[in-house]
C-alpha angles and dihedrals in degrees: 000000000000114000096165094113097032094105092054091047092052091050089052092049091050092050091049092050095048098042109019125093094172093051090048094052092048091049092052093051094047094047092048091053096050106031127102099197119219098178143029124217117206118195130186107194140173124195116189127176150107121264110201090328095315118116113244122188136161125183110177148142118226132191121198128186118213144162104240097157092075096056094039090054090048090056092047094046115117087229088072124213122329094247092060091047092052091048091053090050091052094238111175110230095178125217093336094059097120095048093044092048091050092052095044091051090061112073110210141189135189122228128200127224110246105165133028128183112182114194096172132011113170111178136142145189128198091288094055136257116002134200114231141127138236121276103270090188090063114116137212120234116206119194129184118215133146091006090300131114107221126186144189132185105167091141089076087069096056120101108214095176093049110042092163097065122112109243142139120227118216110238125247095232095050092048093051092046093053107030103060137131131208105244089227092054106039091143092062115097116239121217116203138188132166145142112247134188118322090015095294110166114217123186141151145095135281128203133188124204136164119259117247 
């Protein structure tokens, strides 16, 4: 197995996820087609800030569907994580070994947005307040590390049809630091609150339950 270009590929995937509306939409469609969801993740969230002097506020409830069983079973497997297995096999990962190992040691799954209830969406462009919705093609990324399930879904708060609006995107790192579940207590709701980039206030609650 050739991992010589794996680091470059991962950088490209990260760039596509952070920037790329088209890549995000395609990912959502592909995951929805192939996934057999085992869990639903319900999130009540409020974003509140000022983007270049323009008020920005979101108050919404989101429901994602996701297959968590697969990655939980991968963590619990006696084989261990893939990074450890490759190390034991002596696979040469080249100069990107540390970054590749870190990524491979974090099982991950992608969830799709199935329900959106927007109570408030205050957003403007240079012409004033605009009427729009959240990005329903945005996905949720769930990652397991240190016996915690961490998640981020900032793509939901992008506005692909209105690139000129004043908004502040929650950051991936802050989301994963603050929206996380103990793997042994996935049924316990998690309340979160933090100040993100540009003074954006993020707060709410997340809940995980099994699908029927």
